[in-house]
Jmol script that loads the backbone (N, CA, C; Angstrom):
load data "model"
ATOM      1  N   MET A   1       4.986  -7.367 -21.721  1.00  0.00           N
ATOM      2  CA  MET A   1       4.957  -6.086 -21.043  1.00  0.00           C
ATOM      3  C   MET A   1       3.518  -5.623 -20.818  1.00  0.00           C
ATOM      4  N   LYS A   2       2.654  -5.940 -21.781  1.00  0.00           N
ATOM      5  CA  LYS A   2       1.267  -5.529 -21.655  1.00  0.00           C
ATOM      6  C   LYS A   2       0.605  -6.212 -20.452  1.00  0.00           C
ATOM      7  N   ILE A   3       0.885  -7.492 -20.271  1.00  0.00           N
ATOM      8  CA  ILE A   3       0.302  -8.228 -19.150  1.00  0.00           C
ATOM      9  C   ILE A   3       0.846  -7.693 -17.825  1.00  0.00           C
ATOM     10  N   ALA A   4       2.129  -7.354 -17.800  1.00  0.00           N
ATOM     11  CA  ALA A   4       2.740  -6.827 -16.574  1.00  0.00           C
ATOM     12  C   ALA A   4       2.092  -5.510 -16.157  1.00  0.00           C
ATOM     13  N   THR A   5       1.777  -4.649 -17.115  1.00  0.00           N
ATOM     14  CA  THR A   5       1.144  -3.380 -16.761  1.00  0.00           C
ATOM     15  C   THR A   5      -0.260  -3.596 -16.209  1.00  0.00           C
ATOM     16  N   TYR A   6      -0.966  -4.593 -16.746  1.00  0.00           N
ATOM     17  CA  TYR A   6      -2.292  -4.896 -16.211  1.00  0.00           C
ATOM     18  C   TYR A   6      -2.200  -5.482 -14.801  1.00  0.00           C
ATOM     19  N   ILE A   7      -1.208  -6.325 -14.562  1.00  0.00           N
ATOM     20  CA  ILE A   7      -1.021  -6.893 -13.223  1.00  0.00           C
ATOM     21  C   ILE A   7      -0.667  -5.794 -12.223  1.00  0.00           C
ATOM     22  N   ILE A   8       0.243  -4.901 -12.605  1.00  0.00           N
ATOM     23  CA  ILE A   8       0.630  -3.790 -11.731  1.00  0.00           C
ATOM     24  C   ILE A   8      -0.573  -2.897 -11.445  1.00  0.00           C
ATOM     25  N   THR A   9      -1.371  -2.627 -12.470  1.00  0.00           N
ATOM     26  CA  THR A   9      -2.565  -1.803 -12.287  1.00  0.00           C
ATOM     27  C   THR A   9      -3.547  -2.479 -11.332  1.00  0.00           C
ATOM     28  N   GLY A  10      -3.743  -3.775 -11.472  1.00  0.00           N
ATOM     29  CA  GLY A  10      -4.661  -4.502 -10.597  1.00  0.00           C
ATOM     30  C   GLY A  10      -4.209  -4.494  -9.151  1.00  0.00           C
ATOM     31  N   ILE A  11      -2.927  -4.762  -8.927  1.00  0.00           N
ATOM     32  CA  ILE A  11      -2.398  -4.753  -7.561  1.00  0.00           C
ATOM     33  C   ILE A  11      -2.506  -3.354  -6.953  1.00  0.00           C
ATOM     34  N   ALA A  12      -2.157  -2.341  -7.740  1.00  0.00           N
ATOM     35  CA  ALA A  12      -2.240  -0.961  -7.246  1.00  0.00           C
ATOM     36  C   ALA A  12      -3.684  -0.577  -6.934  1.00  0.00           C
ATOM     37  N   LEU A  13      -4.617  -1.048  -7.736  1.00  0.00           N
ATOM     38  CA  LEU A  13      -6.030  -0.750  -7.489  1.00  0.00           C
ATOM     39  C   LEU A  13      -6.511  -1.391  -6.189  1.00  0.00           C
ATOM     40  N   ILE A  14      -6.084  -2.620  -5.938  1.00  0.00           N
ATOM     41  CA  ILE A  14      -6.437  -3.293  -4.680  1.00  0.00           C
ATOM     42  C   ILE A  14      -5.857  -2.534  -3.491  1.00  0.00           C
ATOM     43  N   ILE A  15      -4.596  -2.126  -3.599  1.00  0.00           N
ATOM     44  CA  ILE A  15      -3.953  -1.366  -2.523  1.00  0.00           C
ATOM     45  C   ILE A  15      -4.659  -0.030  -2.315  1.00  0.00           C
ATOM     46  N   LEU A  16      -5.030   0.621  -3.412  1.00  0.00           N
ATOM     47  CA  LEU A  16      -5.720   1.910  -3.328  1.00  0.00           C
ATOM     48  C   LEU A  16      -7.058   1.767  -2.603  1.00  0.00           C
ATOM     49  N   ILE A  17      -7.844   0.784  -2.993  1.00  0.00           N
ATOM     50  CA  ILE A  17      -9.157   0.582  -2.364  1.00  0.00           C
ATOM     51  C   ILE A  17      -9.003   0.242  -0.880  1.00  0.00           C
ATOM     52  N   PHE A  18      -8.052  -0.624  -0.569  1.00  0.00           N
ATOM     53  CA  PHE A  18      -7.826  -0.997   0.832  1.00  0.00           C
ATOM     54  C   PHE A  18      -7.457   0.227   1.672  1.00  0.00           C
ATOM     55  N   ASN A  19      -6.555   1.065   1.170  1.00  0.00           N
ATOM     56  CA  ASN A  19      -6.092   2.203   1.951  1.00  0.00           C
ATOM     57  C   ASN A  19      -7.117   3.321   2.047  1.00  0.00           C
ATOM     58  N   VAL A  20      -7.942   3.469   1.026  1.00  0.00           N
ATOM     59  CA  VAL A  20      -8.997   4.490   1.102  1.00  0.00           C
ATOM     60  C   VAL A  20      -9.977   4.144   2.220  1.00  0.00           C
ATOM     61  N   THR A  21     -10.201   2.855   2.455  1.00  0.00           N
ATOM     62  CA  THR A  21     -11.108   2.468   3.542  1.00  0.00           C
ATOM     63  C   THR A  21     -10.484   2.721   4.910  1.00  0.00           C
ATOM     64  N   LYS A  22      -9.163   2.844   4.991  1.00  0.00           N
ATOM     65  CA  LYS A  22      -8.468   3.059   6.265  1.00  0.00           C
ATOM     66  C   LYS A  22      -8.318   4.538   6.634  1.00  0.00           C
ATOM     67  N   ILE A  23      -8.676   5.435   5.718  1.00  0.00           N
ATOM     68  CA  ILE A  23      -8.514   6.874   5.973  1.00  0.00           C
ATOM     69  C   ILE A  23      -9.633   7.365   6.880  1.00  0.00           C
ATOM     70  N   ASP A  24      -9.240   8.045   7.954  1.00  0.00           N
ATOM     71  CA  ASP A  24     -10.198   8.671   8.870  1.00  0.00           C
ATOM     72  C   ASP A  24     -10.556  10.032   8.288  1.00  0.00           C
ATOM     73  N   VAL A  25     -11.813  10.231   7.965  1.00  0.00           N
ATOM     74  CA  VAL A  25     -12.252  11.454   7.294  1.00  0.00           C
ATOM     75  C   VAL A  25     -12.095  12.677   8.200  1.00  0.00           C
ATOM     76  N   GLU A  26     -12.264  12.502   9.484  1.00  0.00           N
ATOM     77  CA  GLU A  26     -12.184  13.640  10.405  1.00  0.00           C
ATOM     78  C   GLU A  26     -10.753  14.088  10.668  1.00  0.00           C
ATOM     79  N   ALA A  27      -9.785  13.166  10.586  1.00  0.00           N
ATOM     80  CA  ALA A  27      -8.377  13.504  10.823  1.00  0.00           C
ATOM     81  C   ALA A  27      -7.498  12.729   9.831  1.00  0.00           C
ATOM     82  N   PRO A  28      -7.501  13.156   8.557  1.00  0.00           N
ATOM     83  CA  PRO A  28      -6.798  12.366   7.541  1.00  0.00           C
ATOM     84  C   PRO A  28      -5.276  12.423   7.625  1.00  0.00           C
ATOM     85  N   LEU A  29      -4.724  13.359   8.371  1.00  0.00           N
ATOM     86  CA  LEU A  29      -3.269  13.478   8.424  1.00  0.00           C
ATOM     87  C   LEU A  29      -2.705  13.150   9.802  1.00  0.00           C
ATOM     88  N   GLU A  30      -3.349  12.227  10.504  1.00  0.00           N
ATOM     89  CA  GLU A  30      -2.873  11.823  11.828  1.00  0.00           C
ATOM     90  C   GLU A  30      -2.757  10.299  11.906  1.00  0.00           C
ATOM     91  N   ASN A  31      -1.685   9.831  12.534  1.00  0.00           N
ATOM     92  CA  ASN A  31      -1.438   8.417  12.854  1.00  0.00           C
ATOM     93  C   ASN A  31      -1.514   7.504  11.630  1.00  0.00           C
ATOM     94  N   ASP A  32      -2.288   6.419  11.725  1.00  0.00           N
ATOM     95  CA  ASP A  32      -2.381   5.430  10.648  1.00  0.00           C
ATOM     96  C   ASP A  32      -3.070   5.993   9.410  1.00  0.00           C
ATOM     97  N   SER A  33      -3.918   6.965   9.603  1.00  0.00           N
ATOM     98  CA  SER A  33      -4.614   7.573   8.481  1.00  0.00           C
ATOM     99  C   SER A  33      -3.631   8.287   7.549  1.00  0.00           C
ATOM    100  N   TYR A  34      -2.594   8.869   8.104  1.00  0.00           N
ATOM    101  CA  TYR A  34      -1.566   9.550   7.304  1.00  0.00           C
ATOM    102  C   TYR A  34      -0.865   8.543   6.396  1.00  0.00           C
ATOM    103  N   THR A  35      -0.531   7.393   6.928  1.00  0.00           N
ATOM    104  CA  THR A  35       0.094   6.340   6.135  1.00  0.00           C
ATOM    105  C   THR A  35      -0.837   5.882   5.016  1.00  0.00           C
ATOM    106  N   ALA A  36      -2.113   5.767   5.306  1.00  0.00           N
ATOM    107  CA  ALA A  36      -3.086   5.357   4.302  1.00  0.00           C
ATOM    108  C   ALA A  36      -3.199   6.390   3.183  1.00  0.00           C
ATOM    109  N   VAL A  37      -3.135   7.662   3.535  1.00  0.00           N
ATOM    110  CA  VAL A  37      -3.203   8.717   2.522  1.00  0.00           C
ATOM    111  C   VAL A  37      -1.984   8.652   1.605  1.00  0.00           C
ATOM    112  N   ILE A  38      -0.799   8.541   2.186  1.00  0.00           N
ATOM    113  CA  ILE A  38       0.427   8.492   1.396  1.00  0.00           C
ATOM    114  C   ILE A  38       0.435   7.264   0.491  1.00  0.00           C
ATOM    115  N   THR A  39       0.026   6.116   1.019  1.00  0.00           N
ATOM    116  CA  THR A  39       0.010   4.886   0.235  1.00  0.00           C
ATOM    117  C   THR A  39      -1.047   4.954  -0.864  1.00  0.00           C
ATOM    118  N   SER A  40      -2.162   5.611  -0.603  1.00  0.00           N
ATOM    119  CA  SER A  40      -3.189   5.776  -1.633  1.00  0.00           C
ATOM    120  C   SER A  40      -2.676   6.645  -2.774  1.00  0.00           C
ATOM    121  N   ILE A  41      -1.965   7.694  -2.440  1.00  0.00           N
ATOM    122  CA  ILE A  41      -1.375   8.554  -3.476  1.00  0.00           C
ATOM    123  C   ILE A  41      -0.350   7.770  -4.297  1.00  0.00           C
ATOM    124  N   ALA A  42       0.471   6.967  -3.631  1.00  0.00           N
ATOM    125  CA  ALA A  42       1.472   6.156  -4.331  1.00  0.00           C
ATOM    126  C   ALA A  42       0.807   5.134  -5.254  1.00  0.00           C
ATOM    127  N   ALA A  43      -0.270   4.523  -4.804  1.00  0.00           N
ATOM    128  CA  ALA A  43      -0.985   3.557  -5.639  1.00  0.00           C
ATOM    129  C   ALA A  43      -1.606   4.247  -6.852  1.00  0.00           C
ATOM    130  N   GLY A  44      -2.141   5.438  -6.652  1.00  0.00           N
ATOM    131  CA  GLY A  44      -2.677   6.206  -7.775  1.00  0.00           C
ATOM    132  C   GLY A  44      -1.609   6.543  -8.797  1.00  0.00           C
ATOM    133  N   CYS A  45      -0.433   6.887  -8.312  1.00  0.00           N
ATOM    134  CA  CYS A  45       0.690   7.172  -9.214  1.00  0.00           C
ATOM    135  C   CYS A  45       1.114   5.935  -9.978  1.00  0.00           C
ATOM    136  N   ALA A  46       1.110   4.786  -9.317  1.00  0.00           N
ATOM    137  CA  ALA A  46       1.476   3.530  -9.989  1.00  0.00           C
ATOM    138  C   ALA A  46       0.480   3.198 -11.096  1.00  0.00           C
ATOM    139  N   ILE A  47      -0.790   3.431 -10.848  1.00  0.00           N
ATOM    140  CA  ILE A  47      -1.818   3.203 -11.873  1.00  0.00           C
ATOM    141  C   ILE A  47      -1.599   4.146 -13.047  1.00  0.00           C
ATOM    142  N   LEU A  48      -1.323   5.399 -12.757  1.00  0.00           N
ATOM    143  CA  LEU A  48      -1.081   6.385 -13.807  1.00  0.00           C
ATOM    144  C   LEU A  48       0.138   6.020 -14.646  1.00  0.00           C
ATOM    145  N   ILE A  49       1.223   5.621 -14.008  1.00  0.00           N
ATOM    146  CA  ILE A  49       2.440   5.262 -14.729  1.00  0.00           C
ATOM    147  C   ILE A  49       2.213   4.032 -15.605  1.00  0.00           C
ATOM    148  N   ALA A  50       1.534   3.023 -15.076  1.00  0.00           N
ATOM    149  CA  ALA A  50       1.269   1.820 -15.864  1.00  0.00           C
ATOM    150  C   ALA A  50       0.386   2.140 -17.069  1.00  0.00           C
ATOM    151  N   THR A  51      -0.581   3.011 -16.889  1.00  0.00           N
ATOM    152  CA  THR A  51      -1.443   3.417 -17.999  1.00  0.00           C
ATOM    153  C   THR A  51      -0.651   4.194 -19.036  1.00  0.00           C
ATOM    154  N   LEU A  52       0.224   5.072 -18.596  1.00  0.00           N
ATOM    155  CA  LEU A  52       1.054   5.825 -19.532  1.00  0.00           C
ATOM    156  C   LEU A  52       1.981   4.914 -20.330  1.00  0.00           C
ATOM    157  N   VAL A  53       2.537   3.904 -19.679  1.00  0.00           N
ATOM    158  CA  VAL A  53       3.402   2.955 -20.387  1.00  0.00           C
ATOM    159  C   VAL A  53       2.609   2.240 -21.478  1.00  0.00           C
ATOM    160  N   ARG A  54       1.377   1.826 -21.164  1.00  0.00           N
ATOM    161  CA  ARG A  54       0.544   1.165 -22.163  1.00  0.00           C
ATOM    162  C   ARG A  54       0.249   2.082 -23.347  1.00  0.00           C
ATOM    163  N   VAL A  55      -0.078   3.337 -23.061  1.00  0.00           N
ATOM    164  CA  VAL A  55      -0.405   4.288 -24.122  1.00  0.00           C
ATOM    165  C   VAL A  55       0.826   4.584 -24.988  1.00  0.00           C
ATOM    166  N   VAL A  56       1.974   4.773 -24.360  1.00  0.00           N
ATOM    167  CA  VAL A  56       3.195   5.062 -25.113  1.00  0.00           C
ATOM    168  C   VAL A  56       3.565   3.897 -26.020  1.00  0.00           C
ATOM    169  N   ARG A  57       3.428   2.669 -25.519  1.00  0.00           N
ATOM    170  CA  ARG A  57       3.745   1.500 -26.353  1.00  0.00           C
ATOM    171  C   ARG A  57       2.778   1.379 -27.513  1.00  0.00           C
ATOM    172  N   LYS A  58       1.508   1.720 -27.304  1.00  0.00           N
ATOM    173  CA  LYS A  58       0.535   1.686 -28.392  1.00  0.00           C
ATOM    174  C   LYS A  58       0.848   2.744 -29.437  1.00  0.00           C
ATOM    175  N   ILE A  59       1.208   3.934 -29.003  1.00  0.00           N
ATOM    176  CA  ILE A  59       1.592   4.999 -29.930  1.00  0.00           C
ATOM    177  C   ILE A  59       2.841   4.598 -30.705  1.00  0.00           C
ATOM    178  N   ASP A  60       3.794   3.972 -30.031  1.00  0.00           N
ATOM    179  CA  ASP A  60       5.014   3.531 -30.685  1.00  0.00           C
ATOM    180  C   ASP A  60       4.714   2.489 -31.770  1.00  0.00           C
ATOM    181  N   ARG A  61       3.819   1.572 -31.461  1.00  0.00           N
ATOM    182  CA  ARG A  61       3.435   0.564 -32.473  1.00  0.00           C
ATOM    183  C   ARG A  61       2.768   1.213 -33.668  1.00  0.00           C
ATOM    184  N   LEU A  62       1.911   2.199 -33.435  1.00  0.00           N
ATOM    185  CA  LEU A  62       1.205   2.866 -34.533  1.00  0.00           C
ATOM    186  C   LEU A  62       2.162   3.734 -35.363  1.00  0.00           C
ATOM    187  N   ALA A  63       3.147   4.307 -34.723  1.00  0.00           N
ATOM    188  CA  ALA A  63       4.092   5.175 -35.425  1.00  0.00           C
ATOM    189  C   ALA A  63       5.050   4.375 -36.293  1.00  0.00           C
ATOM    190  N   ASN A  64       5.320   3.137 -35.927  1.00  0.00           N
ATOM    191  CA  ASN A  64       6.266   2.317 -36.672  1.00  0.00           C
ATOM    192  C   ASN A  64       5.647   1.642 -37.888  1.00  0.00           C
ATOM    193  N   LYS A  65       4.349   1.697 -38.038  1.00  0.00           N
ATOM    194  CA  LYS A  65       3.684   1.064 -39.203  1.00  0.00           C
ATOM    195  C   LYS A  65       3.791   1.890 -40.440  1.00  0.00           C
TER     196      LYS A  65
END
end "model"
wireframe off; spacefill off
backbone 0.3
color backbone group
């Protein structure tokens, strides 16, 4: 599970970086830029969720000792 969270985080980070480069700063909520913004937010959420899963599993291991 630990390796899976790192893989998910890596893929989400690549997607996040790619989509941030596609955002038009002057009109971020129009056409393809809107899709890039939404996908960047989704990738950020995926990174956050994977990090939370790692932290919760670490806390669970420490609590069971």
